[in-house]
C-alpha positions, 0 to 999 in steps of 0.5 A: 321819104326814101330817095330812089334812082335807077341803076342803068346797067341792070335797070333796077330801082335802088334806094340811096343811103343818104349820109347825114340825112337827118342833120341835112334835113334839119339844117335846110328846114327850120334852121335855115328859115329861123337862122339865116346867120347860122345857116350862112356860117354852116355853108361857108368855106371855113366850116366846109373845110373843117368838116372835110378835115374831121371826116377825111383826114384822120387815120383809118385806124379807128380814131373816127367812128363810122369808117368801117360801116361806111366802107361796108355800105358804100360798095366801093370796088377796090379791085378797080384801084391803081393802088392796093387797099393797104395803100389807103391811110385816110378817108381822103385817100380813098375819096381821091383814088385813081382807078384803071378807067381804061379797063373798067370804064370803057367808052362806046366805039361810036364817035358821035357821043357825049361821054358821062363826065363822072360816076354819078346820078344824072338828070337831063333837062332843057331850057327850051319851053317847047321841050318835053324836058323843060326844067327852067330854073329848078336846080339853078338860075341859068344866068347865075350859073354861068356868071352874070357878066358872061353875056357871050356864053349866056347868049351861046347856050340860050334855049339849050339842053343840060345834064346834072350829074350828082356825085355821092361821097363814095363815088370815084371823084375824078371828072373826065372830059365829056367831049373832045374840043378846044378850051375857049374859056375857064373861070372860077365863080366864088360861092357857098358850099350847099349840100348836094343832098336831094333834100337840100337841093329841093329846099334851097333856092337854085343851090347849084348856081350859089355854090363855088364852081368852075366853068369850062367852055369847049369848042368842039367844032375844031380839027379832032373835036366832037362836032357838037358845037360849044359845050359848057362844063360846070364843076360845082363844089358842095359841103365838105368839098374844098376845091376842084383841082384841074389836072388834065392828063392826056394818058391815064393820070400821067403828067397832069397839067392845069386846064388853060384856054387854047388847050385841046381836051380829048373826050374820056381823059381825066380833067379834074378832081374834087377835094372831097365830099359830095359834088355836082357836074353840069353840062350845058349844050347849045340848042339842037346839038345833042339828043339824050340817051333814050333810057335817061329820058324814059327813066325821068318819068318812071312810075313807082320810083320814090324820088325827093326831086319829084316831091319838091319840083312837083313832077316825076324826076328820077335819076339814073346812075351812070358810069364815067365815060359811058354814053349819055347823048348822041351828037346831032 
């Protein structure tokens, strides 16, 4: 089965090039069911780092097959990059590229909006059982995702809404702050390195709450804040992603600094960087604080689009491809 999504800028249905799809389907099929020890080894930090080194740290001089084909198929616009194409010597450097986001990823002029944290394919949902977007425990276990020992935050976001942003390997991999606000808490939760391939997400049990992740809690009801209540931003590593580097920059990419409690983050500014592979961001909002963009909600149920999420979850679930800093919700 193909996996398709809707391109937001054009409204066209696109088929995704799923890298390593055959291997992923095998790993999350019979291999996972029949060899749990092997599966755990293949989704471990050590094996993920090894795969990342093989795929991303060799020279682009042709020592590893497939680079040229990947670059041709990926559709990366090197004109957006700060550095000239000749600057890049490895796939890691391409993966970690910086772009002139202030020119090519403008934010909406309206202030009461939530910005997409990444160039990604997004699904929106709700924890509230009366919502038409109710998707409880499909992608993650709520308590596991935020941390079972974080009762304060579990209570704060109970019955709220969420958005899942899936970054594919060719994407720009800096995360940007989706709202303006003060950091109340930031903490890391250890875990595995499951793939973000749609087949793996459907086959695994709550994969996003099993993987290593960084949780940032923002209070936006502060002076200069977005006035959207508290917002949780969860950055989730995946197969071949070795780390999430917190590197907030107020101006472009200048003077990056670690994100710490008490810091004020401005909407649209770079917050962190994935080290490399595919990965996922999850935003969680308090109940009744945001209304997702109508096209994102409408596209979820788009007819005639082949989505592996629909097949796995028993209902239409179609992703929309969005650009970082573009509007994904209005603040109520």
